[in-house]
C-alpha positions as CSV (number, residue, x, y, z in Angstrom):
1,X,60.0,31.5,198.5
2,X,61.5,34.0,196.6
3,X,60.7,37.7,195.3
4,X,61.0,39.4,192.3
5,X,62.8,42.6,191.9
6,X,64.0,44.4,189.6
7,X,65.7,48.2,190.3
8,X,64.0,51.2,188.8
9,X,65.8,54.4,187.1
10,X,62.7,56.4,189.5
11,X,63.8,54.4,192.4
12,X,66.5,53.1,195.1
13,X,66.9,49.8,195.7
14,X,63.4,48.1,197.1
15,X,64.6,45.0,199.4
16,X,62.3,42.5,199.3
17,X,62.9,39.3,201.0
18,X,63.0,36.6,203.7
19,X,66.7,36.8,204.8
20,X,68.7,40.0,204.1
21,X,68.6,40.4,200.5
22,X,71.6,41.6,198.6
23,X,69.6,44.5,197.3
24,X,68.3,45.9,200.3
25,X,72.2,46.7,201.8
26,X,73.0,48.2,198.0
27,X,70.3,50.6,198.7
28,X,71.2,50.9,202.7
29,X,74.8,51.6,201.4
30,X,74.1,54.7,199.4
31,X,72.4,56.4,202.5
32,X,69.7,58.0,200.2
33,X,66.3,56.4,201.4
34,X,64.2,55.3,204.0
35,X,64.4,52.7,206.0
36,X,60.9,50.9,206.2
37,X,61.7,47.0,208.9
38,X,59.2,44.3,207.6
39,X,58.5,41.9,210.8
40,X,56.1,38.9,208.6
41,X,55.8,35.7,209.3
42,X,56.3,33.5,205.4
43,X,57.0,30.7,207.6
44,X,55.8,28.4,210.7
45,X,51.9,27.6,211.5
46,X,50.7,30.7,210.5
47,X,52.3,31.4,206.9
48,X,49.6,30.8,204.5
49,X,47.5,33.9,206.4
50,X,51.2,35.7,206.7
51,X,52.2,35.5,203.1
52,X,49.4,37.1,201.3
53,X,49.6,39.7,204.0
54,X,53.5,40.3,203.2
55,X,53.1,40.5,199.8
56,X,50.6,43.4,200.0
57,X,52.9,45.2,202.0
58,X,55.7,45.0,200.1
59,X,53.8,46.0,196.7
60,X,53.2,49.1,198.0
61,X,56.9,50.0,199.1
62,X,58.0,48.7,195.8
63,X,54.8,50.8,193.8
64,X,55.5,53.9,195.5
65,X,59.4,53.7,194.2
66,X,58.6,52.7,190.8
67,X,55.6,55.1,190.5
68,X,56.1,58.3,192.7
69,X,59.8,57.7,192.9
70,X,59.7,56.8,197.1
71,X,57.4,59.0,199.1
72,X,58.7,62.8,198.8
73,X,61.1,62.0,195.9
74,X,62.8,59.8,199.1
75,X,62.8,56.2,198.4
76,X,61.8,53.1,200.5
77,X,64.3,50.4,201.3
78,X,62.5,47.7,202.2
79,X,63.7,44.8,204.3
80,X,62.0,41.8,205.9
81,X,62.6,39.8,208.7
82,X,61.2,36.2,209.1
83,X,59.7,36.4,213.0
84,X,57.5,32.5,212.0
85,X,55.0,34.2,214.1
86,X,56.9,33.3,216.9
87,X,57.3,35.9,220.2
88,X,61.4,35.3,220.7
89,X,62.3,35.9,216.4
90,X,60.1,38.4,216.6
91,X,62.5,40.3,219.3
92,X,65.5,39.0,217.6
93,X,64.2,41.0,214.4
94,X,63.4,44.0,216.2
95,X,66.8,43.8,217.6
96,X,68.3,43.0,214.0
97,X,66.9,45.9,212.3
98,X,66.4,48.7,215.2
99,X,69.6,49.8,213.9
100,X,69.5,49.7,209.9
101,X,69.3,52.6,207.5
102,X,69.8,56.1,207.3
103,X,68.1,57.2,209.9
104,X,67.0,54.0,211.5
105,X,63.4,51.8,211.2
106,X,60.7,54.4,210.0
107,X,57.9,52.3,211.6
108,X,57.6,48.6,212.8
109,X,54.7,46.9,212.5
110,X,54.8,43.2,214.0
111,X,51.3,41.2,212.7
112,X,50.9,39.9,216.2
113,X,49.7,40.2,219.8
114,X,51.7,38.3,220.9
115,X,55.1,40.5,219.8
116,X,53.5,43.7,220.3
117,X,52.9,43.1,223.6
118,X,57.0,42.3,223.9
119,X,57.7,44.8,221.9
120,X,55.8,47.7,223.4
121,X,58.9,48.9,226.4
122,X,61.7,48.5,223.3
123,X,59.7,50.8,220.8
124,X,59.3,53.5,223.9
125,X,63.1,52.9,224.8
126,X,64.3,53.1,221.2
127,X,61.9,55.9,220.0
128,X,60.6,53.9,217.2
129,X,56.5,53.8,216.0
130,X,55.1,51.1,216.3
131,X,51.7,50.2,214.3
132,X,49.2,47.4,215.2
133,X,46.9,47.1,212.5
134,X,44.0,45.5,213.6
135,X,45.7,43.6,216.4
136,X,47.3,44.5,219.4
137,X,46.5,45.8,222.9
138,X,43.5,47.7,222.6
139,X,44.2,50.3,225.3
140,X,47.0,51.5,223.3
141,X,44.6,53.4,221.5
142,X,45.0,56.1,224.4
143,X,48.2,57.8,223.1
144,X,48.6,59.5,226.5
145,X,50.0,56.5,228.0
146,X,51.3,54.4,224.8
147,X,53.0,57.3,222.6
148,X,54.7,54.9,220.6
149,X,52.1,52.8,219.9
150,X,49.1,53.2,216.9
151,X,45.7,50.9,216.7
152,X,44.6,52.5,213.7
153,X,41.9,51.9,212.1
154,X,40.2,49.7,214.8
155,X,41.1,47.2,218.0
156,X,39.6,44.4,218.7
157,X,37.3,45.3,221.2
158,X,36.1,47.7,218.3
159,X,35.5,44.6,216.3
160,X,33.9,43.2,218.6
161,X,31.3,46.1,219.0
162,X,31.1,46.3,215.5
163,X,29.4,42.4,215.2
164,X,27.2,42.8,218.2
165,X,26.1,45.5,216.2
166,X,25.2,43.8,213.5
167,X,23.6,41.3,215.0
168,X,21.6,43.0,216.8
169,X,20.0,44.7,213.8
170,X,19.2,40.9,211.9
171,X,17.6,40.5,215.5
172,X,15.2,43.3,214.7
173,X,17.4,46.0,217.6
174,X,17.1,43.3,220.4
175,X,19.4,40.8,221.7
176,X,17.5,40.1,225.1
177,X,17.4,36.2,225.7
178,X,19.4,35.5,223.2
179,X,22.8,33.4,223.2
180,X,26.1,34.2,221.5
181,X,29.1,32.0,221.1
182,X,32.9,32.9,221.5
183,X,35.2,30.1,219.9
184,X,38.5,31.9,220.4
185,X,42.3,31.4,220.1
186,X,43.8,30.8,223.5
187,X,46.0,33.4,223.3
188,X,46.4,36.7,223.9
189,X,45.1,38.1,220.3
190,X,41.9,35.3,220.9
191,X,41.2,36.5,224.4
192,X,40.9,40.5,223.4
193,X,37.5,40.8,223.2
194,X,35.9,39.2,225.8
195,X,35.8,42.1,228.4
196,X,34.1,43.5,225.4
197,X,31.5,40.7,224.5
198,X,31.0,40.8,228.7
199,X,30.1,44.4,228.9
200,X,27.9,43.5,225.6
201,X,26.2,40.5,227.2
202,X,25.0,42.6,230.2
203,X,24.2,45.7,228.4
204,X,21.5,44.1,226.1
205,X,20.9,41.0,227.8
206,X,22.6,38.1,226.2
207,X,24.0,35.0,227.5
208,X,27.7,34.8,226.8
209,X,29.5,31.4,225.9
210,X,33.3,31.0,225.8
211,X,35.3,28.3,223.8
212,X,39.0,28.5,224.0
213,X,40.6,26.3,221.1
214,X,44.1,25.2,221.8
215,X,47.1,26.2,218.8
216,X,46.4,25.1,216.3
217,X,43.2,24.4,216.6
218,X,42.7,21.0,214.4
219,X,41.0,19.4,217.5
220,X,37.4,21.3,217.7
221,X,35.0,18.4,216.9
222,X,34.4,18.4,220.9
223,X,34.1,22.3,221.0
224,X,31.6,22.1,218.0
225,X,29.1,18.7,219.6
226,X,28.8,21.2,222.4
227,X,27.9,24.0,220.4
228,X,25.4,22.4,218.0
229,X,23.7,19.7,220.5
230,X,23.9,21.4,223.6
231,X,24.1,25.2,223.9
232,X,22.7,25.9,220.4
233,X,23.5,30.0,220.3
234,X,21.4,31.9,218.1
235,X,24.7,33.6,217.1
236,X,28.9,32.4,217.1
237,X,31.6,34.6,217.0
238,X,35.1,33.3,215.9
239,X,38.3,34.8,217.3
240,X,41.0,32.7,214.9
241,X,44.1,32.5,213.2
242,X,45.3,29.7,210.8
243,X,44.0,26.8,210.2
244,X,41.5,26.9,213.2
245,X,39.5,28.9,211.0
246,X,38.5,26.4,207.9
247,X,38.6,23.6,211.1
248,X,36.4,25.2,212.4
249,X,34.0,26.2,209.5
250,X,34.2,22.1,208.5
251,X,33.0,21.3,212.0
252,X,30.7,23.8,212.5
253,X,29.2,22.4,209.2
254,X,29.1,18.7,210.4
255,X,27.1,19.7,213.5
256,X,24.7,21.6,211.3
257,X,25.2,25.3,212.4
258,X,23.6,28.0,210.0
259,X,26.8,29.7,208.3
260,X,25.0,33.0,208.1
261,X,24.9,32.7,212.2
262,X,28.8,32.3,212.2
263,X,31.2,35.8,212.0
264,X,34.7,35.6,212.1
265,X,36.4,38.6,213.1
266,X,39.1,39.9,210.0
267,X,41.5,37.2,211.1
268,X,39.2,34.8,210.6
269,X,37.4,35.8,207.0
270,X,39.8,35.0,204.1
271,X,39.9,33.9,201.2
272,X,42.8,31.2,202.9
273,X,39.9,30.6,205.5
274,X,37.0,29.7,203.2
275,X,38.6,27.9,200.4
276,X,40.4,25.5,202.5
277,X,36.9,24.5,204.4
278,X,35.4,23.8,200.9
279,X,31.7,24.7,199.8
280,X,30.6,24.5,203.3
281,X,32.2,27.4,203.9
282,X,29.4,29.3,201.7
283,X,27.0,31.7,203.7
284,X,29.9,32.0,206.6
285,X,30.3,35.4,207.6
286,X,33.4,38.2,208.6
287,X,33.9,41.5,209.8
288,X,36.5,43.9,208.0
289,X,38.0,46.8,208.5
290,X,38.9,47.2,204.6
291,X,37.3,46.0,201.1
292,X,37.5,43.2,199.7
293,X,38.0,42.3,195.6
294,X,40.5,44.8,193.4
295,X,37.8,46.6,191.9
296,X,39.8,50.1,193.2
297,X,42.4,52.6,191.9
298,X,45.3,51.5,194.1
299,X,44.7,48.2,193.1
300,X,45.2,48.9,189.3
301,X,48.2,50.9,190.1
302,X,49.5,47.5,191.3
303,X,48.7,45.7,188.3
304,X,50.1,48.2,185.9
305,X,53.2,48.8,187.6
306,X,53.8,45.9,189.4
307,X,51.8,43.1,187.9
308,X,52.0,43.9,184.1
309,X,56.4,44.1,184.6
310,X,56.3,41.0,186.9
311,X,57.8,43.1,190.0
312,X,54.6,42.0,192.1
313,X,56.3,39.9,195.5
314,X,53.9,37.0,194.8
315,X,51.4,35.5,192.6
316,X,49.3,37.8,190.5
317,X,45.6,36.5,191.8
318,X,46.1,36.8,194.8
319,X,46.1,41.0,194.1
320,X,42.6,41.9,195.7
321,X,42.5,39.0,198.5
322,X,41.7,39.6,201.6
323,X,44.9,39.5,203.5
324,X,46.9,41.2,200.5
325,X,44.4,44.5,200.6
326,X,45.2,44.3,204.4
327,X,49.0,44.0,204.0
328,X,48.4,46.8,201.7
329,X,46.1,49.2,203.7
330,X,48.3,48.6,206.3
331,X,51.4,49.8,204.5
332,X,49.3,52.8,204.2
333,X,50.0,53.8,206.8
334,X,53.4,53.8,207.3
335,X,53.4,55.8,204.0
336,X,51.0,58.0,205.6
337,X,52.6,58.8,208.8
338,X,56.2,59.6,206.6
339,X,54.8,61.4,204.4
340,X,52.9,63.8,207.3
341,X,56.0,63.7,208.7
342,X,57.8,65.4,205.6
343,X,55.5,68.1,206.1
344,X,57.4,69.2,208.9
345,X,60.8,68.0,208.7
346,X,61.6,68.0,205.3
347,X,61.7,65.8,202.1
348,X,64.1,63.6,203.6
349,X,65.1,60.0,205.4
350,X,63.4,60.7,208.9
351,X,64.2,59.3,212.5
352,X,61.3,57.3,213.6
353,X,60.8,60.0,216.1
354,X,59.6,62.4,213.3
355,X,57.5,59.9,212.0
356,X,56.0,59.1,215.6
357,X,54.5,62.8,214.9
358,X,53.5,62.2,211.0
359,X,51.6,59.0,212.0
360,X,50.0,61.2,214.8
361,X,49.1,63.5,212.6
362,X,47.5,61.3,209.5
363,X,44.0,62.3,208.6
364,X,42.7,60.0,205.6
365,X,39.6,62.1,205.0
366,X,37.5,61.3,201.5
367,X,39.8,63.3,199.5
368,X,42.8,62.1,200.4
369,X,41.6,58.2,200.3
370,X,40.3,59.2,196.8
371,X,43.4,61.1,195.8
372,X,45.7,57.7,197.0
373,X,42.8,55.4,194.6
374,X,41.7,53.9,198.0
375,X,37.8,55.1,198.1
376,X,35.6,52.0,199.0
377,X,38.9,50.4,199.8
378,X,39.2,52.1,203.7
379,X,36.6,54.2,205.7
380,X,38.1,57.5,206.7
381,X,41.1,57.7,209.7
382,X,42.1,60.4,211.8
383,X,44.6,60.4,214.8
384,X,45.6,63.0,216.7
385,X,47.8,62.9,220.0
386,X,45.4,61.1,222.7
387,X,43.2,58.8,220.4
388,X,45.8,56.4,217.9
389,X,42.8,54.6,216.7
390,X,41.6,57.5,214.5
391,X,37.9,56.5,214.4
392,X,37.8,53.8,212.1
393,X,35.1,52.0,210.6
394,X,33.9,47.9,210.6
395,X,32.2,46.1,207.5
396,X,30.5,43.0,207.3
397,X,30.6,41.2,204.7
398,X,29.9,36.8,203.5
399,X,31.2,34.3,201.4
400,X,29.0,33.5,198.5
401,X,31.0,30.6,197.4
402,X,33.3,32.6,195.2
403,X,33.7,36.1,196.5
404,X,33.3,38.3,199.4
405,X,30.1,40.3,199.3
406,X,29.2,43.5,202.1
407,X,25.9,42.8,204.1
408,X,26.5,45.4,205.6
409,X,27.1,49.4,205.6
410,X,30.0,51.0,207.3
411,X,29.5,50.1,211.1
412,X,30.9,52.8,213.4
413,X,31.7,51.4,217.1
414,X,30.5,52.7,220.0
415,X,33.7,54.9,221.0
416,X,31.7,58.0,222.3
417,X,29.6,55.6,224.1
418,X,31.8,53.2,226.4
419,X,35.2,52.3,224.1
420,X,37.0,55.5,225.3
421,X,36.5,54.9,228.5
422,X,36.9,51.3,228.4
423,X,40.8,52.2,226.8
424,X,41.1,54.8,229.4
425,X,40.7,52.8,231.9
426,X,42.7,49.9,230.8
427,X,45.8,52.2,230.0
428,X,45.2,54.2,234.0
429,X,45.7,50.8,235.5
430,X,48.8,49.9,232.9
431,X,50.3,53.4,233.7
432,X,49.8,53.2,237.3
433,X,51.7,49.7,237.0
434,X,54.4,50.8,234.9
435,X,54.9,53.8,236.5
436,X,53.8,56.2,233.9
437,X,53.5,59.9,233.7
438,X,50.7,60.0,230.5
439,X,51.4,63.2,228.5
440,X,49.8,66.6,228.4
441,X,48.3,66.8,224.9
442,X,47.5,70.1,225.0
443,X,51.1,71.0,225.3
444,X,51.5,69.0,222.5
445,X,51.9,70.9,218.5
């Protein structure tokens, strides 16, 4: 796959591509921009989901260059490296890109829980921030132990809590005696919500049944026969990715499992998943941390400045799709970190250490969301030295056969009640294991 690229009078070259890209080299040679690496996967078994995310991520930086001349007048130099969702390739891409650009990389977003785990020690040593938006280690929300990792706007643990809150609402406030199944990708990613769900099982009195699915997820018939004919859970949650998702939806339908009792997390709830499953996916639910569709001001700007000029990275019709929107939102977090850092360090290419401060001080309140054209697409997020998650919310959406429609209000995960303590306890264990002295946020400025 190749990209459509153009140099504008307002922006230095924006490099978007799979293998280096000549324009990126030209831009970097001018030493006049902010280098933003894109560790994406346009190849490999999960490419159908990786490509629209990568397109949304790339398009937002291109939009900033085309519309605004960059961030604070500093053009964005964007370059991709294809990880193919492989941990080894992810590390290779990181090592290749960590010394690029006039001031080094702004932020890494690995788009993989496995790659995230592999990079945590590296980004700390190299002083480069890493954003793991809606993926990665949930306990990295504790910024006193993980100063270089940011989990905004929500973690997997927060997502699991929000899903259970929604189920509880549908069951009139009582889950006592109910059964909830978790069908999960048998990987570090898929296992992330288990402890949270076990805690909630004890709290609410429901029985939790676990069903791991081996990569890539094509063999699920036995799993769904057991779910549909033996366990018969009241609700099923899915923590899937790639072909596993559409396969699960089809197998669930084959055993007569009701779609309106089947909830995927945000990596198991995109157009890619439901369209591949066909008509049987109607009624399927998913949790999201952002809105669906194209009725948002920022996407109007994408159409005006990119689509109408044939500058967008992918097909026109994907603008507004779940994974495209998620890639764009993820780019917003990177861009906001840069913009915030410029307020303190000046409108110039900044170092990763400077941008880390910027991310830690992001405040996407309602006014700022409106200014960025994100009203309705994202709920407010505010970070701090100790809180690297930022208090984001979750919304439940349902596939009506043609589009995703919200079926809940924004749900605030129960951080104050127990999640924050879980983050801190897990982070403390990690700090003890690694010999890390947690920083004192009262001394940070």
